[in-house]
C-alpha positions as CSV (number, residue, x, y, z in Angstrom):
1,M,-90.9,-34.6,18.7
2,L,-92.1,-32.0,21.7
3,K,-91.4,-27.8,21.0
4,V,-90.4,-25.7,23.8
5,C,-90.2,-21.9,23.3
6,I,-89.1,-20.4,26.4
7,D,-89.6,-16.4,27.7
8,A,-86.1,-15.0,28.1
9,T,-87.2,-11.2,28.7
10,P,-85.7,-11.3,32.5
11,V,-82.0,-12.3,30.8
12,R,-81.4,-9.0,30.2
13,G,-78.7,-6.2,31.9
14,K,-77.5,-6.6,35.4
15,L,-79.2,-10.5,36.6
16,T,-81.3,-10.3,39.3
17,G,-82.9,-13.7,40.8
18,I,-85.3,-13.9,38.3
19,G,-82.7,-13.9,35.4
20,V,-81.1,-16.1,37.4
21,Y,-83.1,-18.6,37.3
22,T,-84.0,-18.2,33.1
23,L,-80.7,-18.4,32.7
24,N,-80.4,-21.8,34.3
25,L,-83.2,-23.6,34.0
26,I,-82.1,-22.5,29.4
27,E,-78.9,-23.8,30.6
28,A,-80.0,-27.3,31.5
29,L,-82.4,-27.7,29.5
30,Y,-80.3,-27.4,27.1
31,R,-77.6,-29.5,28.2
32,K,-81.3,-32.2,28.7
33,Q,-81.6,-31.3,25.1
34,E,-77.7,-32.3,23.7
35,E,-78.2,-36.1,25.9
36,K,-81.0,-35.7,23.0
37,E,-83.9,-35.8,25.1
38,N,-87.2,-35.5,23.2
39,F,-87.9,-31.9,23.1
40,I,-86.9,-28.8,20.5
41,L,-86.1,-25.8,22.6
42,D,-86.5,-22.8,21.2
43,I,-86.1,-19.2,23.5
44,Y,-87.8,-15.9,22.6
45,F,-87.9,-12.6,24.5
46,H,-90.0,-9.0,24.9
47,P,-88.2,-5.4,24.1
48,S,-87.5,-3.3,27.2
49,V,-90.2,-0.3,26.0
50,K,-87.4,2.0,26.3
51,N,-85.4,-0.4,23.6
52,W,-89.1,-0.9,21.1
53,L,-89.4,2.5,20.9
54,K,-86.0,3.2,19.3
55,R,-86.8,0.1,17.0
56,S,-84.2,-1.9,18.2
57,L,-84.7,-5.7,18.7
58,S,-81.1,-7.2,19.0
59,T,-80.4,-10.1,21.4
60,P,-79.6,-9.4,24.4
61,E,-75.5,-10.8,25.3
62,R,-76.1,-13.6,26.9
63,L,-78.8,-14.7,24.3
64,T,-76.3,-14.6,22.0
65,P,-74.8,-17.6,22.3
66,Y,-77.9,-19.9,21.1
67,L,-79.4,-20.3,17.9
68,Q,-82.9,-20.1,18.2
69,V,-83.6,-17.1,19.7
70,S,-86.9,-15.2,18.3
71,S,-88.4,-11.3,19.3
72,V,-92.1,-11.1,19.9
73,P,-92.1,-7.1,19.0
74,I,-93.7,-5.5,21.9
75,P,-92.9,-4.7,25.4
76,V,-94.9,-7.0,27.6
77,S,-96.7,-3.9,29.1
78,V,-97.9,-3.1,25.8
79,A,-99.3,-6.5,25.5
80,H,-100.8,-6.4,28.4
81,L,-102.2,-3.5,27.1
82,L,-104.3,-5.6,24.3
83,A,-105.2,-8.1,26.2
84,K,-107.2,-6.1,27.8
85,Y,-108.0,-3.6,25.2
86,A,-107.8,-4.5,21.8
87,P,-106.9,-8.9,22.0
88,F,-107.6,-9.8,18.3
89,I,-104.5,-7.9,17.6
90,L,-102.2,-10.2,19.6
91,P,-102.5,-12.9,17.2
92,Y,-100.2,-10.3,14.8
93,F,-96.8,-11.2,17.5
94,E,-97.3,-15.6,16.7
95,K,-95.6,-15.5,13.4
96,H,-92.7,-14.6,15.5
97,L,-92.5,-17.6,17.2
98,D,-92.2,-21.0,15.2
99,K,-95.1,-23.4,16.0
100,P,-94.4,-24.4,19.2
101,D,-96.5,-26.6,21.1
102,I,-95.4,-25.3,24.6
103,I,-94.4,-21.7,25.9
104,Q,-93.0,-20.9,29.6
105,G,-93.1,-17.7,30.5
106,T,-90.9,-16.7,33.0
107,D,-92.0,-14.0,35.7
108,H,-95.6,-13.8,36.1
109,Y,-96.4,-13.6,32.8
110,I,-97.6,-15.7,29.8
111,F,-98.2,-14.7,25.2
112,P,-101.3,-15.7,24.9
113,Y,-99.7,-17.7,21.7
114,R,-103.2,-19.6,20.7
115,K,-102.0,-23.0,20.1
116,A,-99.9,-23.9,22.4
117,S,-99.5,-25.1,26.0
118,K,-99.0,-22.7,28.1
119,I,-97.2,-22.0,30.8
120,M,-97.0,-19.0,33.2
121,T,-94.1,-19.1,36.1
122,I,-95.1,-17.2,39.6
123,H,-91.4,-16.4,41.7
124,D,-94.1,-15.6,44.3
125,L,-96.8,-13.4,45.8
126,T,-95.0,-11.0,47.9
127,F,-97.4,-8.1,46.6
128,I,-100.9,-9.9,47.5
129,K,-99.3,-11.1,50.7
130,F,-97.2,-7.7,52.2
131,P,-98.4,-5.4,49.7
132,Q,-96.2,-2.4,52.2
133,Y,-93.0,-4.5,51.0
134,S,-94.3,-3.5,47.1
135,T,-93.8,-1.5,44.7
136,K,-96.9,0.2,42.9
137,I,-95.8,-1.6,39.6
138,V,-95.1,-4.8,41.2
139,K,-98.6,-4.3,43.1
140,G,-99.8,-4.1,39.1
141,Y,-98.3,-7.7,38.8
142,L,-102.1,-9.1,40.1
143,E,-103.9,-7.5,36.8
144,R,-101.3,-8.8,34.6
145,I,-101.4,-12.4,36.5
146,K,-105.0,-12.4,36.8
147,Y,-105.2,-12.1,32.2
148,C,-102.9,-14.6,32.1
149,L,-104.8,-17.1,34.0
150,S,-107.3,-16.6,31.8
151,W,-105.4,-18.4,29.0
152,T,-103.0,-20.1,31.3
153,D,-102.6,-24.1,31.2
154,A,-100.1,-24.6,33.9
155,I,-98.7,-23.2,36.7
156,I,-94.7,-23.5,38.1
157,T,-93.1,-22.0,41.1
158,F,-90.4,-22.8,43.3
159,S,-91.8,-24.1,46.9
160,E,-94.4,-26.0,48.7
161,S,-94.7,-22.9,50.6
162,T,-95.5,-20.7,47.2
163,K,-97.9,-23.2,45.7
164,Q,-100.0,-23.2,49.0
165,D,-99.7,-19.3,48.8
166,I,-100.9,-19.5,44.6
167,I,-103.5,-21.8,46.2
168,E,-105.2,-19.3,48.9
169,L,-105.0,-16.1,47.1
170,L,-105.2,-16.6,43.3
171,N,-108.1,-19.7,44.6
172,I,-106.6,-22.0,41.5
173,D,-106.6,-26.1,41.1
174,P,-103.7,-27.3,43.0
175,N,-103.6,-29.7,40.4
176,I,-102.2,-27.3,37.7
177,I,-99.7,-26.2,40.4
178,Y,-96.0,-27.3,40.1
179,V,-93.2,-26.9,42.3
180,T,-89.4,-26.8,40.6
181,P,-87.0,-26.3,43.6
182,Q,-84.0,-23.9,41.5
183,A,-80.5,-24.4,43.0
184,S,-77.4,-22.4,43.2
185,R,-75.5,-20.9,40.9
186,Y,-72.6,-22.1,42.0
187,S,-71.0,-25.7,42.9
188,P,-69.1,-26.3,45.6
189,E,-65.8,-26.0,44.1
190,Y,-66.4,-22.6,42.2
191,L,-63.8,-21.1,43.8
192,T,-60.2,-21.1,42.7
193,R,-57.4,-20.0,43.6
194,Q,-57.2,-17.7,40.5
195,I,-60.2,-16.0,41.3
196,V,-59.4,-15.4,44.2
197,Y,-56.4,-13.7,43.3
198,D,-57.7,-12.3,40.6
199,N,-59.8,-10.1,43.2
200,R,-57.2,-9.8,45.5
201,N,-57.8,-6.1,45.7
202,M,-61.5,-6.0,46.4
203,V,-61.2,-8.5,49.3
204,D,-58.0,-6.6,51.0
205,S,-60.1,-3.8,50.8
206,Y,-63.7,-5.5,52.8
207,L,-62.4,-8.4,53.9
208,Y,-59.9,-7.8,56.5
209,K,-61.6,-8.5,59.7
210,P,-64.3,-10.5,60.2
211,Y,-68.0,-10.1,58.7
212,F,-71.2,-10.8,59.1
213,L,-72.9,-11.2,55.4
214,F,-76.2,-9.8,53.7
215,I,-76.8,-10.1,50.2
216,S,-79.9,-9.5,48.1
217,T,-81.8,-6.4,46.6
218,L,-82.1,-3.6,49.7
219,E,-85.7,-2.8,50.2
220,P,-88.4,-3.3,53.2
221,R,-89.3,-6.9,52.2
222,K,-86.0,-7.9,53.3
223,N,-85.6,-6.7,56.4
224,I,-82.6,-4.8,56.6
225,L,-82.8,-2.7,59.4
226,T,-84.2,-5.1,61.9
227,L,-80.7,-6.9,61.0
228,I,-78.4,-3.5,61.2
229,K,-80.1,-3.3,64.7
230,A,-79.4,-6.5,65.9
231,F,-75.9,-5.6,64.7
232,E,-75.6,-2.7,66.4
233,Y,-76.8,-4.0,70.0
234,L,-73.7,-6.7,69.6
235,K,-71.1,-4.6,68.8
236,Q,-72.8,-1.9,71.7
237,N,-72.8,-4.3,74.6
238,Y,-70.5,-7.3,73.5
239,K,-67.5,-5.6,71.2
240,I,-67.3,-7.6,68.7
241,P,-64.8,-6.8,66.1
242,H,-67.0,-7.9,63.1
243,Q,-68.1,-6.1,59.7
244,L,-71.4,-6.2,58.5
245,I,-71.4,-6.0,54.6
246,L,-74.0,-5.3,52.0
247,V,-74.2,-6.5,49.1
248,G,-77.2,-5.7,46.6
249,K,-78.5,-3.2,44.6
250,K,-80.4,-0.6,45.7
251,G,-84.4,-1.5,44.9
252,W,-87.6,-0.1,45.9
253,N,-87.9,2.4,49.2
254,Y,-84.0,1.5,50.4
255,K,-83.4,5.7,51.3
256,D,-84.3,4.5,54.8
257,I,-82.0,1.8,54.9
258,L,-79.1,3.6,53.7
259,E,-80.1,7.0,56.5
260,I,-80.2,4.1,59.2
261,I,-76.2,2.8,58.0
262,N,-75.1,6.7,57.7
263,T,-76.0,8.2,60.9
264,S,-75.4,4.3,62.8
265,Q,-72.4,5.0,65.4
266,F,-70.6,1.7,64.0
267,K,-71.2,3.1,60.5
268,E,-67.9,2.9,59.5
269,D,-68.2,-0.7,60.6
270,I,-71.5,-1.6,58.4
271,Q,-70.4,-1.7,54.3
272,H,-72.8,-1.6,51.5
273,L,-71.8,-2.5,47.8
274,D,-74.3,-2.4,44.9
275,Y,-74.1,-5.4,42.3
276,V,-70.3,-6.8,42.3
277,S,-69.6,-9.9,40.0
278,D,-70.2,-13.3,40.8
279,E,-67.1,-13.9,41.5
280,L,-66.6,-12.2,44.3
281,V,-69.8,-12.8,45.6
282,A,-68.2,-16.1,46.4
283,I,-65.4,-15.1,47.8
284,F,-67.7,-13.2,50.2
285,Y,-69.9,-16.0,51.0
286,S,-66.9,-18.6,51.8
287,Q,-65.5,-16.6,53.8
288,A,-68.5,-15.1,56.4
289,E,-68.0,-15.2,59.9
290,A,-72.6,-15.7,58.5
291,F,-75.1,-14.8,56.5
292,I,-77.5,-13.7,57.7
293,Y,-81.3,-13.7,55.8
294,P,-83.8,-12.1,57.3
295,S,-86.4,-11.6,55.4
296,F,-89.9,-11.7,55.9
297,Y,-91.1,-13.5,52.6
298,E,-89.6,-15.5,50.3
299,G,-90.6,-17.8,47.2
300,F,-87.8,-19.5,47.7
301,G,-85.1,-17.9,49.0
302,L,-82.3,-18.9,46.9
303,P,-79.5,-17.1,48.6
304,V,-79.8,-19.1,51.2
305,L,-78.8,-22.2,48.7
306,E,-75.8,-20.2,47.8
307,A,-74.2,-19.6,50.4
308,M,-74.9,-23.1,51.8
309,T,-73.0,-24.0,48.6
310,L,-69.5,-22.5,49.1
311,G,-69.4,-22.8,53.5
312,S,-70.9,-19.7,54.5
313,P,-73.4,-21.0,58.2
314,V,-76.7,-19.8,57.7
315,I,-79.0,-17.5,59.7
316,T,-83.0,-17.0,58.3
317,S,-86.3,-15.9,58.9
318,D,-88.8,-18.8,60.0
319,T,-90.8,-18.0,58.1
320,S,-92.2,-18.8,53.4
321,S,-89.8,-21.0,52.2
322,L,-87.1,-20.4,54.2
323,P,-87.2,-23.3,56.4
324,E,-88.2,-25.6,53.1
325,V,-84.8,-25.1,51.2
326,A,-82.4,-24.8,54.4
327,G,-83.7,-27.2,56.1
328,D,-82.5,-28.0,60.1
329,A,-78.4,-27.1,58.3
330,A,-79.7,-23.6,59.1
331,L,-80.3,-21.5,62.8
332,Y,-83.7,-20.2,62.6
333,I,-85.0,-16.4,63.8
334,D,-88.7,-14.4,64.0
335,P,-87.9,-11.2,61.6
336,T,-89.5,-9.5,63.8
337,D,-87.2,-10.2,66.3
338,Y,-83.6,-7.8,66.5
339,Y,-82.7,-8.8,70.1
340,Q,-82.8,-13.1,69.0
341,L,-81.4,-12.2,65.6
342,A,-78.2,-10.4,68.1
343,Q,-78.3,-13.6,70.1
344,T,-78.2,-16.2,67.7
345,M,-75.5,-14.2,65.5
346,L,-73.5,-14.5,68.4
347,K,-73.5,-18.2,69.2
348,V,-73.1,-18.5,66.2
349,V,-69.0,-16.6,66.3
350,D,-68.7,-17.9,70.2
351,N,-69.2,-21.4,69.1
352,S,-66.3,-23.0,66.8
353,T,-68.2,-26.0,67.0
354,L,-71.6,-25.1,66.1
355,K,-70.4,-23.1,62.7
356,K,-68.3,-26.0,61.8
357,E,-71.3,-28.2,62.0
358,M,-73.6,-25.3,60.2
359,I,-71.0,-25.6,57.8
360,N,-71.1,-28.9,56.3
361,K,-74.7,-29.6,57.0
362,G,-75.4,-26.4,55.0
363,K,-73.3,-28.1,52.4
364,R,-74.9,-31.3,52.8
365,Q,-78.1,-29.4,51.9
366,A,-77.3,-27.5,49.2
367,E,-76.9,-30.8,47.7
368,K,-79.9,-32.1,47.2
369,F,-80.4,-29.2,44.6
370,S,-79.1,-29.2,40.8
371,W,-80.8,-27.1,37.9
372,Q,-80.3,-30.6,36.8
373,Q,-83.4,-31.7,38.7
374,T,-84.8,-28.0,37.6
375,A,-84.8,-28.7,34.5
376,E,-86.3,-32.6,35.2
377,K,-88.8,-31.4,36.6
378,T,-89.6,-29.1,34.1
379,L,-89.7,-31.0,31.5
380,N,-91.9,-33.5,33.8
381,V,-94.6,-30.2,33.3
382,Y,-93.5,-30.2,29.4
383,Q,-95.2,-33.6,28.9
384,C,-97.8,-33.7,31.6
385,I,-99.5,-31.0,29.3
386,S,-98.6,-32.2,26.3
């Protein structure tokens, strides 16, 4: 019986992409375990620095439904420093894990448990390919990843595009890199009348006219300034009645984005909502004129898949993993060309037949991905290295 331990550290607070992946993978693997697959799943987490200093090692709320949850009582950043300057201390923390055969790190890090096979998950290499779009903290990932690679047996990533980046930029043997695509957190049947009814006040407040939608963290890599410029061009030259709704928490270097919004002559039609519920996000997806995702670089591009699942036409960049995820269901643009983006947005507005075709293609494309498949491919990795 194979014993697997997964690092659930990203599953805390308001989940971003890495937390969404980690939680959905854990849930899917638990379902596989209930089907009497030949493995046992445990979970562990590292405390945040803040909680560690307060000596608080309580299990994050989203992990409490699971029985086998352990804490490795040291923050990831401190463990990295120990690996660098005092590696002989790290084995002391191994006793907090119950003798796993395999451990999987889920966020560009893997604890160096000596007697287990170790898998590191790499979501993307933005901090190497586009350092101008990365914070100083994220840039520090590279040093940490290089340390972890010295004891890593396998790497999981989510697209062939990112796998190629890992091969080229980190000089990694392709035979130890495995691609396990992610999936939407929503099913096509997710939205019910009850969900729409429960959120009617927010819906009435924001969805009172047609709108284009963007969902992700507000940061330079997402290329939101180009989207705003394209939207302003359409408002100025074609007098479209639409809003632009931006949903996402404020990330790194977001102030320029908010300043552009606040000084825009069309600022009344540009709405920014911070972190909102999964239910409201799903409603926004389902009623959008189009979902626009002009990101410069993505390791997978999960919002594209979510939008397609819930029936939004998708316009996205022709870069990195995005064509791999969206297939023939999206319209693609050069992320540096606001005029091309504007014309593509207009094409969807003016052509109801095209819009309907994009919705149908998007739903079929989204059906190719599921968390069950992600779990199965992840289990295959475990079997390969055990």
